[in-house]
C-alpha positions as CSV (number, residue, x, y, z in Angstrom):
1,M,111.5,86.3,84.5
2,A,111.7,89.5,86.6
3,R,115.0,91.3,86.8
4,L,116.1,91.9,90.4
5,A,118.1,94.7,91.9
6,I,119.5,94.5,95.5
7,A,120.4,97.8,97.1
8,G,123.0,97.7,99.9
9,I,124.6,94.4,98.7
10,G,127.5,94.9,101.2
11,G,125.3,95.1,104.2
12,R,124.0,92.3,106.5
13,M,120.7,92.0,104.8
14,G,122.0,92.6,101.3
15,Q,124.5,89.7,101.8
16,S,121.7,87.5,103.3
17,I,119.4,88.2,100.4
18,Y,122.1,87.5,97.9
19,H,123.2,84.2,99.5
20,C,119.5,83.1,99.9
21,L,118.9,83.8,96.2
22,M,122.0,82.0,95.0
23,A,121.7,78.9,97.2
24,P,121.0,75.7,95.3
25,D,117.9,75.0,97.3
26,S,116.3,78.4,96.8
27,V,112.6,78.5,96.4
28,A,110.2,81.1,94.9
29,A,106.8,81.8,96.3
30,G,107.0,78.8,98.8
31,N,107.5,76.2,96.1
32,N,110.2,73.5,96.6
33,S,111.2,73.6,92.9
34,R,114.4,75.3,91.9
35,D,113.0,75.8,88.4
36,D,110.1,77.8,89.8
37,W,112.6,80.0,91.6
38,D,114.6,80.6,88.4
39,A,111.5,81.5,86.6
40,G,110.7,84.2,89.2
41,L,113.7,86.4,89.7
42,R,117.1,87.0,88.0
43,L,119.7,89.2,89.7
44,T,120.9,91.9,87.3
45,V,121.8,95.0,89.5
46,A,123.6,95.3,92.8
47,T,124.5,98.6,94.6
48,A,126.5,99.5,97.7
49,K,126.8,102.8,99.6
50,P,129.2,105.3,98.3
51,G,132.7,104.6,99.5
52,D,132.1,100.9,100.1
53,K,135.2,98.9,99.1
54,C,133.1,96.4,97.0
55,I,132.1,99.1,94.5
56,G,133.5,98.3,91.0
57,Q,133.9,94.6,91.9
58,L,132.1,91.7,90.3
59,L,129.5,90.0,92.4
60,S,131.4,86.8,91.9
61,Q,134.5,88.5,93.5
62,T,132.9,90.1,96.6
63,C,129.8,87.9,97.2
64,P,130.8,84.2,96.5
65,P,127.8,81.9,96.7
66,L,127.4,79.4,99.5
67,G,127.3,75.6,99.0
68,D,128.1,73.2,96.3
69,G,126.6,74.0,93.0
70,A,125.6,77.6,93.9
71,G,126.0,80.3,91.4
72,D,124.8,78.2,88.4
73,V,121.1,79.1,88.8
74,G,120.8,81.6,86.0
75,H,122.0,84.8,87.6
76,D,124.6,87.0,86.0
77,M,127.8,86.7,88.1
78,A,129.4,89.3,85.9
79,V,127.2,92.0,87.4
80,T,129.4,94.9,88.6
81,I,128.5,96.5,92.0
82,T,127.8,100.2,91.6
83,S,127.0,103.1,93.9
84,S,123.8,104.0,92.1
85,L,121.0,102.2,90.4
86,S,120.9,101.6,86.6
87,L,117.7,100.9,84.7
88,D,118.4,97.2,84.1
89,F,115.8,95.8,86.7
90,D,112.1,95.4,87.2
91,V,111.9,95.2,91.0
92,L,114.3,96.5,93.7
93,I,114.8,95.1,97.2
94,D,115.9,97.9,99.6
95,F,117.3,97.3,103.1
96,T,119.5,100.4,103.4
97,S,118.9,103.6,105.3
98,V,115.9,106.0,105.5
99,S,117.6,108.6,103.3
100,A,118.9,106.0,100.8
101,S,115.5,104.3,100.6
102,M,113.7,107.6,99.9
103,T,116.1,108.3,97.1
104,H,115.6,104.8,95.7
105,L,111.8,105.2,96.0
106,A,111.9,108.4,93.9
107,F,114.1,106.7,91.3
108,C,111.7,103.7,91.1
109,R,108.7,106.0,90.8
110,E,110.2,108.0,88.0
111,Q,111.4,104.9,86.1
112,Q,108.3,102.8,86.8
113,K,110.0,100.1,88.8
114,A,108.5,98.0,91.6
115,I,110.2,98.3,95.0
116,V,110.3,96.2,98.2
117,I,111.2,98.3,101.2
118,G,112.5,96.6,104.4
119,T,114.2,99.7,105.9
120,T,112.7,100.9,109.2
121,G,112.7,104.2,111.0
122,F,110.6,106.4,108.6
123,N,108.7,109.3,110.0
124,A,105.0,110.0,109.2
125,S,105.8,112.4,106.3
126,Q,108.1,109.8,104.7
127,I,105.5,107.1,105.0
128,D,103.0,109.4,103.3
129,T,105.5,109.8,100.5
130,I,105.9,106.1,100.2
131,R,102.2,105.5,100.1
132,D,101.8,108.3,97.5
133,A,104.4,106.6,95.3
134,A,102.2,103.5,95.4
135,K,99.7,105.3,93.2
136,D,102.1,104.9,90.3
137,I,104.2,101.8,91.0
138,P,103.9,98.5,93.0
139,V,105.3,99.2,96.5
140,F,105.7,96.5,99.1
141,M,106.7,97.6,102.6
142,S,107.0,95.6,105.8
143,A,109.0,96.3,109.0
144,N,109.6,92.5,109.1
145,M,109.7,90.1,106.2
146,S,109.3,87.0,108.3
147,M,106.3,84.9,107.6
148,G,106.1,84.0,111.4
149,V,106.1,87.7,112.4
150,N,103.4,88.5,110.0
151,L,101.3,85.7,111.4
152,M,102.0,87.1,114.8
153,N,100.7,90.4,113.7
154,A,97.5,88.9,112.4
155,L,97.1,87.0,115.7
156,A,97.7,90.2,117.6
157,A,94.7,91.7,115.9
158,Q,92.5,88.7,116.5
159,A,93.5,88.5,120.2
160,T,92.9,92.2,120.7
161,H,89.4,92.0,119.1
162,A,88.4,88.9,121.0
163,L,89.7,89.9,124.4
164,I,89.0,93.6,124.5
165,N,86.4,94.4,121.9
166,Q,84.2,91.3,122.2
167,M,84.8,90.0,125.8
168,Q,85.3,93.5,127.3
169,V,88.3,92.2,129.3
170,T,90.5,94.8,131.0
171,A,94.0,94.1,129.7
172,D,97.3,95.9,130.0
173,I,99.2,95.4,126.8
174,E,103.0,95.3,126.7
175,M,105.4,94.7,123.9
176,V,109.0,93.7,124.7
177,E,111.5,93.5,121.8
178,A,115.2,92.5,121.7
179,H,117.8,93.0,118.9
180,H,121.5,92.9,118.4
181,R,123.7,95.7,119.7
182,H,124.2,97.3,116.3
183,K,120.5,98.1,115.7
184,V,120.1,101.9,115.6
185,D,116.3,102.5,116.0
186,A,114.1,101.8,118.9
187,P,111.4,100.5,119.4
188,S,111.9,98.2,116.4
189,G,109.9,98.7,113.3
190,T,108.3,95.3,114.0
191,A,107.3,96.2,117.5
192,L,105.7,99.4,116.2
193,M,104.0,97.5,113.3
194,I,102.4,95.2,115.8
195,G,101.6,98.1,118.1
196,E,99.9,99.9,115.2
197,T,97.8,96.8,114.5
198,V,96.7,96.5,118.1
199,A,95.9,100.2,118.3
200,A,93.9,100.1,115.0
201,T,91.9,97.2,116.3
202,L,91.0,99.3,119.3
203,G,90.0,102.2,117.1
204,K,93.0,104.3,118.3
205,A,96.1,105.9,116.8
206,L,99.3,104.4,118.2
207,P,101.0,107.7,119.0
208,D,98.0,108.6,121.3
209,I,98.4,105.4,123.4
210,A,102.0,104.3,123.1
211,V,104.3,104.5,126.2
212,K,107.9,104.1,125.1
213,S,109.8,105.1,128.2
214,R,109.3,104.8,132.0
215,D,111.7,106.3,134.5
216,G,111.4,107.6,138.0
217,L,108.1,108.2,139.8
218,I,105.7,107.5,136.9
219,G,102.6,106.8,138.9
220,P,100.1,103.9,138.3
221,R,99.9,102.5,134.8
222,E,97.4,104.3,132.6
223,S,94.6,102.1,131.3
224,G,94.3,101.7,127.5
225,T,98.0,102.3,126.8
226,I,100.4,100.0,125.0
227,G,103.9,99.8,126.7
228,F,107.1,99.3,124.7
229,S,110.3,97.9,126.2
230,T,113.6,97.7,124.3
231,I,116.6,95.4,124.8
232,R,119.8,95.7,122.8
233,G,122.7,93.3,123.1
234,G,124.9,90.7,121.5
235,D,123.9,89.2,118.2
236,V,120.1,88.8,118.8
237,V,118.5,88.5,115.4
238,G,115.1,89.6,116.7
239,E,112.7,88.7,119.4
240,H,109.2,90.1,120.0
241,T,106.6,89.3,122.7
242,L,103.2,90.9,123.0
243,T,101.5,90.3,126.4
244,F,98.0,90.9,127.5
245,Y,98.1,91.2,131.3
246,M,94.7,90.4,132.8
247,A,93.3,89.7,136.2
248,G,94.4,86.2,137.1
249,E,96.0,85.4,133.8
250,R,98.1,86.6,131.0
251,F,98.2,85.8,127.3
252,E,101.4,86.0,125.2
253,I,102.2,85.9,121.5
254,S,105.9,85.5,120.8
255,H,108.2,85.2,117.8
256,R,112.0,84.6,117.9
257,A,114.1,84.8,114.8
258,T,117.3,82.7,115.0
259,D,118.6,83.2,111.4
260,R,118.6,86.3,109.3
261,S,117.8,84.2,106.2
262,I,114.1,84.2,107.2
263,F,113.9,87.9,106.3
264,A,115.8,87.3,103.1
265,R,113.4,84.6,102.0
266,G,110.4,86.9,102.8
267,A,111.9,89.8,100.8
268,L,112.5,87.6,97.8
269,F,109.0,86.1,98.1
270,A,107.6,89.7,98.1
271,A,109.8,90.8,95.2
272,N,108.6,87.9,93.1
273,A,105.0,88.6,94.0
274,I,104.8,92.3,93.3
275,S,106.8,92.0,90.1
276,K,103.5,90.6,88.7
277,K,101.2,93.2,90.3
278,S,99.9,96.6,89.3
279,A,100.5,99.8,91.1
280,G,99.5,99.7,94.8
281,F,100.7,99.5,98.4
282,Y,101.2,96.0,99.5
283,T,102.1,94.3,102.8
284,M,102.9,90.7,103.7
285,R,99.4,90.3,105.0
286,D,98.1,91.2,101.5
287,L,100.4,88.6,99.9
288,L,99.7,85.9,102.4
289,G,96.0,86.5,102.8
290,F,96.2,87.2,106.6
291,N,93.0,89.1,107.5
């Protein structure tokens, strides 16, 4: 059984991961057996950002499980929430901030711990550092832990290849994404992830063909670019639509998240999977076999 650490237990994703793990009907690796889940992960470490009021409290005090019978699934409810990581874990799930995630990555690399990174907003240099760490430890990284979004990403590659590379269709590609009003980065990491997949399928680098803002007299649309539009408002969990605009028709691939628990389930699935793997850089496509 792999020992699990959750960074940012007081945040939205930290809470969602915790409650998903502790729910009576939790499943590991897609199985519907609670015993299989117990055999996969055991929560042993939880951290919160410095100054958080939950630091020093027991998990059972600040994060009560949901539902009847929860909390009796083999996890240590006597875990005390701390401001920094201890060594009592095998794999870390990190949905914090860019700076905190980089600190946690360095710790995991030094201490030979696996890490699941769900934080978004890294720059190119930081991504290089993350990939370099994967030479020494198992690193899983995804801008979106949803199984559906990762299927959408795979379909985006297939559609791009079929329409543009094979059929030589002229298509204007646009990505529209919407999230809750509290999201701090734009375009979303998921939108960029899908954009990078499309660009790579075209043999291009996304920074060379991405258009992230349009304002004023911008002139006609430049062929071969990928447009990004961002919506922020309310409590939208996450919506992404990739559209291929062609003469006489358009083709859309969409995903709408309605519950944050889908990301939690994906993160736990990834943690369980990479806890058994050797050093390397992994994505959801690797774990699910989407090619």
